[in-house]
C-alpha positions as CSV (number, residue, x, y, z in Angstrom):
1,M,81.5,95.7,102.8
2,E,85.3,96.3,102.9
3,L,86.5,98.6,105.7
4,T,88.3,101.9,104.9
5,N,92.0,102.1,105.9
6,E,91.1,104.3,108.9
7,A,88.3,102.0,110.1
8,S,90.5,98.9,109.7
9,A,93.3,100.7,111.8
10,I,90.8,101.6,114.5
11,R,89.5,98.1,114.7
12,A,93.1,96.7,115.0
13,T,93.8,99.2,117.8
14,Y,90.8,98.2,119.8
15,F,92.0,94.6,119.5
16,S,95.3,95.7,120.9
17,I,93.8,97.6,123.8
18,I,91.4,94.8,124.9
19,G,94.1,92.2,124.6
20,N,96.7,94.2,126.6
21,I,94.2,94.9,129.4
22,L,93.5,91.1,129.8
23,L,97.2,90.1,129.5
24,A,98.4,92.8,131.9
25,A,96.0,91.5,134.6
26,V,97.0,87.8,133.9
27,K,100.8,88.6,134.0
28,L,100.7,90.7,137.2
29,V,98.6,88.3,139.2
30,S,100.6,85.3,138.0
31,G,103.8,87.1,138.7
32,F,102.9,87.9,142.3
33,L,101.4,84.5,143.0
34,G,104.2,82.6,141.2
35,N,107.2,84.5,142.6
36,S,108.3,85.6,139.1
37,Y,109.7,89.1,138.8
38,A,110.2,88.7,135.1
39,L,106.5,88.0,134.7
40,I,105.7,91.0,136.8
41,A,108.0,93.1,134.6
42,D,106.2,91.6,131.6
43,G,102.9,92.7,133.1
44,M,104.2,96.2,133.6
45,E,105.1,96.4,129.9
46,S,101.7,95.3,128.9
47,T,100.2,98.0,131.1
48,T,102.2,100.7,129.2
49,D,101.1,99.1,126.0
50,I,97.5,99.8,127.0
51,F,98.2,103.6,127.2
52,S,100.3,103.6,124.0
53,S,97.5,101.8,122.0
54,F,95.0,104.3,123.4
55,F,97.1,107.1,122.0
56,V,97.3,105.4,118.7
57,L,93.5,105.2,118.7
58,I,93.2,108.9,119.4
59,G,95.7,109.6,116.6
60,F,93.6,107.6,114.1
61,K,90.4,109.3,115.1
62,Y,92.0,112.7,114.8
63,A,93.6,111.9,111.4
64,Q,90.1,111.2,110.0
65,R,89.1,114.8,110.3
66,P,88.6,116.4,106.9
67,P,90.8,119.2,105.7
68,D,89.9,122.7,107.0
69,E,91.1,126.3,106.7
70,N,94.1,125.7,109.0
71,H,94.9,122.2,107.8
72,P,94.3,122.2,104.0
73,Y,96.2,118.9,103.6
74,G,94.1,117.2,106.3
75,H,95.3,116.0,109.7
76,S,97.2,112.8,108.8
77,R,100.6,114.2,109.9
78,I,99.6,113.4,113.5
79,E,100.4,109.7,112.8
80,P,104.2,110.0,113.0
81,L,103.9,112.2,116.1
82,I,101.8,109.4,117.7
83,T,104.5,106.9,116.6
84,F,107.1,109.0,118.5
85,L,104.8,108.8,121.6
86,V,104.5,105.0,121.2
87,V,108.3,104.8,121.0
88,A,108.5,106.8,124.2
89,F,106.3,104.3,125.9
90,L,108.5,101.5,124.6
91,V,111.7,103.2,125.9
92,T,110.0,103.9,129.3
93,S,108.8,100.3,129.7
94,A,112.3,99.0,128.8
95,T,113.9,101.3,131.3
96,V,111.5,100.3,134.1
97,I,112.0,96.6,133.3
98,A,115.8,97.1,133.3
99,Y,115.7,99.0,136.6
100,E,113.4,96.5,138.3
101,S,115.5,93.6,137.0
102,I,118.7,95.0,138.5
103,V,117.0,95.6,141.8
104,N,115.7,92.1,141.9
105,I,119.0,90.6,140.9
106,R,120.5,92.2,144.1
107,T,117.5,91.0,146.2
108,P,117.3,87.4,147.3
109,H,113.9,85.8,146.5
110,K,112.2,82.5,145.9
111,I,112.4,80.4,142.8
112,P,109.4,81.0,140.5
113,E,106.6,78.5,140.5
114,A,106.6,75.9,137.7
115,W,103.0,76.6,136.6
116,T,104.1,80.1,135.5
117,L,105.7,78.5,132.5
118,I,102.3,77.3,131.3
119,V,101.0,80.9,131.7
120,L,104.0,82.3,129.8
121,L,103.6,79.8,126.9
122,M,100.0,80.8,126.4
123,I,101.0,84.5,126.5
124,I,103.8,84.0,124.0
125,L,101.5,82.3,121.5
126,W,98.8,85.0,121.9
127,K,101.2,87.9,121.6
128,E,102.9,86.5,118.5
129,A,99.6,86.0,116.9
130,S,98.6,89.5,117.8
131,Y,101.8,90.9,116.4
132,R,101.3,89.2,113.1
133,Y,97.6,90.3,112.9
134,V,98.4,94.0,113.6
135,L,101.5,94.1,111.5
136,R,99.6,92.6,108.5
137,K,97.0,95.4,109.0
138,S,99.7,98.1,109.2
139,K,101.3,96.9,106.0
140,K,98.0,96.8,104.2
141,I,97.1,100.4,105.1
142,N,100.7,101.7,105.3
143,S,100.5,103.0,108.9
144,S,103.7,103.7,110.9
145,S,101.9,104.1,114.2
146,L,100.0,100.8,113.8
147,R,103.3,99.2,112.9
148,A,104.7,100.6,116.1
149,D,101.7,99.2,118.0
150,A,102.4,95.8,116.3
151,W,106.0,95.9,117.6
152,H,104.6,96.4,121.1
153,H,103.0,93.0,120.8
154,R,106.3,91.5,119.5
155,S,108.4,93.1,122.3
156,D,105.8,91.7,124.7
157,A,106.3,88.3,123.2
158,I,110.1,88.7,123.5
159,T,110.0,89.6,127.2
160,S,107.7,86.6,127.7
161,V,110.2,84.3,125.9
162,A,113.0,85.7,128.0
163,A,111.0,85.2,131.2
164,F,110.2,81.6,130.1
165,I,113.9,80.8,129.6
166,G,114.8,82.5,132.9
167,I,112.2,80.6,134.9
168,S,113.2,77.3,133.2
169,V,116.8,77.9,134.2
170,A,115.9,78.7,137.8
171,L,113.7,75.6,138.0
172,I,116.2,73.2,136.4
173,F,119.3,74.3,138.4
174,G,117.5,75.3,141.6
175,K,119.1,77.1,144.5
176,G,121.6,79.8,143.4
177,Y,119.8,80.5,140.1
178,E,116.7,82.3,141.6
179,T,117.7,85.5,139.6
180,A,117.8,83.8,136.2
181,D,114.4,85.2,135.3
182,D,115.6,88.7,136.3
183,W,118.6,88.4,134.0
184,A,116.3,87.3,131.3
185,A,114.1,90.4,131.8
186,L,117.2,92.6,131.7
187,F,118.2,91.1,128.4
188,A,114.7,91.6,127.0
189,S,114.7,95.3,128.0
190,G,117.8,95.8,125.7
191,F,116.0,94.1,122.8
192,I,113.0,96.3,123.3
193,L,115.2,99.5,123.1
194,Y,116.7,98.2,119.9
195,N,113.2,97.7,118.4
196,A,112.2,101.1,119.6
197,Y,114.9,102.6,117.4
198,L,113.7,100.5,114.4
199,I,110.2,102.0,114.8
200,F,111.5,105.5,115.5
201,R,113.7,105.8,112.4
202,P,110.9,105.5,109.7
203,A,108.6,107.9,111.5
204,L,111.5,110.4,111.7
205,S,112.1,109.9,108.0
206,E,108.4,110.7,107.3
207,I,108.2,113.8,109.4
208,M,111.4,115.1,107.8
209,D,110.1,114.4,104.3
210,E,113.0,112.1,103.5
211,H,112.8,110.7,100.0
212,T,112.3,106.9,100.2
213,Y,109.7,106.4,97.5
214,D,111.6,105.5,94.4
215,D,109.2,102.7,93.5
216,M,106.2,105.0,93.7
217,V,107.9,107.7,91.7
218,E,108.7,105.2,88.9
219,N,105.1,104.0,89.0
220,I,103.8,107.6,88.7
221,R,106.0,108.2,85.7
222,E,104.8,105.0,84.0
223,I,101.2,105.8,84.6
224,S,101.6,109.4,83.4
225,L,102.8,108.3,80.0
226,T,99.6,106.3,79.5
227,V,97.6,109.6,79.4
228,K,97.2,110.8,75.9
229,G,98.8,114.2,75.5
230,I,101.4,113.7,78.3
231,T,104.8,113.3,76.5
232,G,107.0,112.9,79.6
233,T,107.6,113.8,83.2
234,E,110.3,115.8,84.9
235,K,110.4,116.5,88.6
236,C,108.4,114.2,90.9
237,F,108.4,114.7,94.6
238,V,106.5,112.4,97.1
239,R,105.8,113.0,100.8
240,K,104.0,110.7,103.1
241,A,101.3,112.1,105.4
242,G,99.9,109.4,107.7
243,M,98.5,106.6,105.5
244,K,98.4,108.8,102.4
245,Y,100.9,110.5,100.0
246,L,101.2,114.0,98.7
247,V,102.7,114.3,95.2
248,E,104.2,117.2,93.2
249,L,104.7,116.3,89.5
250,H,106.0,118.3,86.5
251,A,104.4,116.8,83.4
252,M,105.5,117.7,79.8
253,V,103.1,118.4,76.9
254,D,103.2,119.8,73.4
255,G,104.3,123.5,73.8
256,K,101.9,124.6,71.1
257,I,98.6,123.6,72.8
258,T,96.4,126.2,74.5
259,V,96.4,126.9,78.2
260,E,92.9,125.5,78.4
261,D,94.1,122.2,76.8
262,G,97.0,122.1,79.2
263,H,94.7,122.6,82.1
264,Y,92.5,119.8,80.9
265,L,95.4,117.4,80.6
266,A,96.6,118.2,84.1
267,H,93.2,117.3,85.5
268,K,93.0,114.2,83.3
269,L,96.4,113.1,84.6
270,Q,95.5,113.9,88.2
271,D,92.3,111.7,87.9
272,K,94.3,108.9,86.3
273,L,97.0,108.8,89.0
274,Q,94.5,109.0,91.9
275,N,92.5,106.2,90.3
276,E,95.5,104.0,89.8
277,I,97.2,104.8,93.1
278,P,94.4,105.5,95.7
279,E,96.9,106.2,98.4
280,I,97.6,109.6,96.8
281,S,95.4,112.0,98.7
282,H,96.7,115.2,97.0
283,I,98.6,115.8,93.8
284,T,99.9,119.1,92.3
285,I,100.6,118.9,88.6
286,H,102.8,121.6,86.9
287,I,102.5,121.6,83.1
288,E,105.6,122.3,81.1
289,P,106.1,122.6,77.3
290,E,108.0,119.7,76.0
291,S,110.8,121.9,74.6
292,M,111.5,123.2,78.1
293,G,111.9,119.7,79.4
294,K,114.7,119.1,76.9
295,L,116.7,122.2,77.8
């Protein structure tokens, strides 16, 4: 049986939490034993990822609550708010990594152990696979917070690649290059901040009801014209609420029909649109006489 969007999102989030717990432990232990501060920083980021994924999970469970008297449109708007929280964790982890990198650059330390490269290679492969899995899920269910969680995996992979390069430089060139992995971690922190902005911007657009749904509007207009009795459409506004959409549509009909017939057509159009576009959770249809639409 196919999972609902919400159930699929929750399963992907559990995957993230379990994976981050295991990887954080591996990174921190390997970093301490292998004298790699970049690997320790990487482990710190994975630790923050655990908490951010946990908040994503809470958000999905809360969003599943049905509409009530105080929330007639449901609780899906919590998702962009959770996305903001995940972005805050990304910014925090990037800041901590940058700070620790600068401190370690100024502090003499041993060259990392060569075996840490094997650990990092396995981590990179796992985190990139995790990123692709969660991102695929986020696109399928149209979830901004799950997309943000996917980018946590990608940012983790990026810091691991940076650490791999830094440790390799330190091992190849030897004495005098002990801080190469710290410089690599510092570079990775900047990239994480950049990706935090890329995640933050769409969530801000969603919470501010910015119009970015031209393709959906065009699809709604085309489907509307297939309903017998609907002669055209006028205004069409779309808002995103979590993984669903709220639509307001002005549909034109023959001005000579009765109010009862107009009411029937509105419900017929509503059923048609929600059947063709399941992502629409709520649609308000305003019926206008065709002659008014031509004024």
